C-alpha positions in Angstrom: -44.2 35.4 86.0 -45.8 35.1 82.6 -48.5 32.7 81.7 -48.6 31.2 78.2 -52.1 32.2 77.1 -51.9 35.8 78.2 -49.0 36.5 75.9 -50.1 34.8 72.6 -50.5 37.1 69.6 -54.0 37.7 68.2 -55.6 34.7 66.4 -55.0 36.3 62.9 -51.2 36.1 63.5 -51.0 32.6 65.0 -50.5 30.4 61.9 -50.0 27.3 64.0 -53.7 27.4 64.8 -54.9 27.4 61.1 -56.2 24.0 60.1 -57.5 22.3 57.0 -61.0 22.9 58.3 -60.5 26.7 57.7 -61.0 26.0 54.0 -57.7 27.5 52.9 -56.8 25.6 49.7 -53.1 26.0 50.2 -53.2 23.9 53.3 -55.4 21.3 51.6 -52.9 21.2 48.7 -49.8 21.0 50.9 -51.5 18.3 53.0 -52.0 16.2 49.9 -48.4 16.6 48.8 -47.0 15.7 52.2 -49.4 12.7 52.4 -48.1 11.4 49.1 -44.5 11.9 50.2 -45.2 10.1 53.4 -46.8 7.1 51.5 -43.7 6.9 49.3 -41.3 7.2 52.2 -42.9 4.4 54.3 -42.6 2.2 51.2 -38.8 3.0 51.0 -39.2 5.0 47.8 -37.0 8.0 47.3 -39.3 11.1 47.2 -38.7 14.8 46.9 -41.2 17.6 47.2 -40.6 20.4 44.7 -42.4 22.9 47.0 -43.5 25.0 44.1 -40.2 25.1 42.3 -41.3 23.0 39.3 -44.3 24.2 37.4 -46.2 21.0 36.9 -44.5 18.6 39.3 -45.2 18.4 43.0 -43.4 15.2 44.0 -40.6 13.3 42.3 -40.1 9.6 43.1 -37.2 7.4 42.0 -36.0 3.8 42.3 -33.1 3.2 44.6 -30.7 2.9 41.7 -32.0 6.0 40.0 -32.8 4.1 36.7 -36.6 4.8 36.9 -38.5 7.8 38.1 -42.0 9.2 38.3 -43.2 12.8 38.4 -46.5 13.4 40.3 -48.8 16.3 40.1 -50.9 16.3 43.3 -54.5 17.4 43.4 -56.3 17.3 46.7 -59.9 17.6 47.6 -61.5 17.6 51.0 -64.4 15.5 49.6 -64.0 14.4 46.0 -67.0 11.9 45.9 -69.9 12.9 43.6 -73.0 10.8 43.6 -74.1 11.9 40.1 -71.8 13.8 37.8 -72.1 13.6 34.0 -74.6 10.7 34.6 -72.0 8.7 36.6 -71.0 8.2 40.2 -67.4 9.1 40.8 -64.8 11.5 42.1 -63.8 15.0 40.9 -60.9 17.4 41.3 -59.9 20.8 39.9 -57.0 20.5 37.6 -56.5 23.7 35.6 -56.2 24.2 31.8 -52.5 23.2 31.8 -53.4 19.5 31.8 -54.9 19.5 28.3 -52.8 17.4 26.0 -50.0 17.0 28.5 -49.0 13.5 29.1 -46.2 11.0 29.2 -45.7 7.5 30.7 -43.7 8.7 33.7 -46.0 11.6 34.6 -48.9 10.7 36.9 -51.5 12.4 38.9 -52.0 11.6 42.6 -55.6 12.6 43.2 -56.0 12.7 46.9 -59.4 12.6 48.5 -59.1 13.6 52.2 -62.6 12.2 52.7 -63.3 14.7 55.4 -66.1 14.0 57.8 -66.7 15.7 61.2 -63.2 17.2 61.3 -61.7 13.7 60.7 -60.0 12.5 57.6 -59.6 9.1 55.9 -57.4 9.9 52.9 -57.2 7.8 49.8 -54.9 8.3 46.8 -56.1 7.7 43.3 -53.0 7.2 41.0 -54.0 8.2 37.5 -51.9 8.2 34.3 -51.5 11.7 32.8 -53.0 10.4 29.5 -56.4 9.9 31.2 -56.4 13.5 32.4 -55.0 15.0 29.3 -57.6 13.4 27.1 -60.6 14.0 29.4 -60.3 17.8 30.1 -61.4 20.0 27.2 -60.2 23.6 26.3 -63.7 25.1 26.0 -64.7 24.3 29.6 -65.3 27.2 31.9 -63.8 25.2 34.8 -61.2 22.5 34.3 -62.1 19.4 36.3 -61.1 15.8 36.1 -63.8 13.2 36.8 -62.9 9.6 37.7 -65.9 7.2 37.6 -66.2 4.7 40.4 -65.9 2.0 37.7 -62.2 2.9 37.6 -61.7 3.0 41.4 -60.2 -0.5 41.4 -57.6 0.6 38.8 -56.5 3.6 40.8 -57.3 3.8 44.5 -54.2 3.2 46.7 -52.5 1.3 43.9 -49.1 1.5 45.4 -48.2 -1.7 43.5 -48.3 0.3 40.3 -45.9 2.9 41.7 -43.5 0.3 43.0 -43.8 -1.7 39.8 -43.1 1.3 37.5 -40.1 2.2 39.6 -38.9 -1.4 39.4 -39.2 -1.3 35.6 -42.0 -3.8 35.5 -44.1 -4.0 32.3 -47.5 -4.3 33.9 -47.1 -0.8 35.4 -46.0 0.9 32.1 -48.8 -0.9 30.3 -51.3 0.5 32.8 -49.8 4.0 32.4 -50.4 3.8 28.6 -53.8 2.1 28.6 -57.2 3.7 28.2 -59.8 1.3 29.7 -62.8 2.2 27.5 -65.3 0.3 29.7 -64.3 2.1 32.9 -63.6 5.8 31.9 -65.7 8.7 30.6 -64.5 10.0 27.2 -65.8 13.2 25.6 -66.3 13.8 21.9 -66.8 10.2 20.8 -69.9 8.4 19.6 -71.4 6.0 22.2 
């Protein structure tokens, strides 16, 4: 008779035992994409993960009638909070150079902060219009990061009403996607 533990393969070939805590970024990233898809699904929003088959889009969401859609690029951090970055308190994610100048009303970022603490997570999703990211990140940076000040947290954190409103064709959501709230965001290259 065989016992289960005696016949397991060595740890390095047991992928089911790999967790986010191992620090492997692909698991953190995939976790963020599935977390967003879960959030959309429980709100009865049609969602599809591209699973790497679309270069800049991780999750597609559409209204029930197919008239409105959103494309999301998902960026996930185990701990995005920064007490003092660029002289501000806020949250930060790696985004890559491809974000520079790339925006449209129906293309949003879902910045996910897993808020990891003692092997537990309390995720939050910051919905951010692509314009904010496209205009923040600069081509001469050695590392391409997006910083969201805490002053903009109320505009972005878990704002499912914006997602639902956009997919319903409501004006307030498209206005938000095109706005630049000067008093809440950091902008580079302008006089103070």
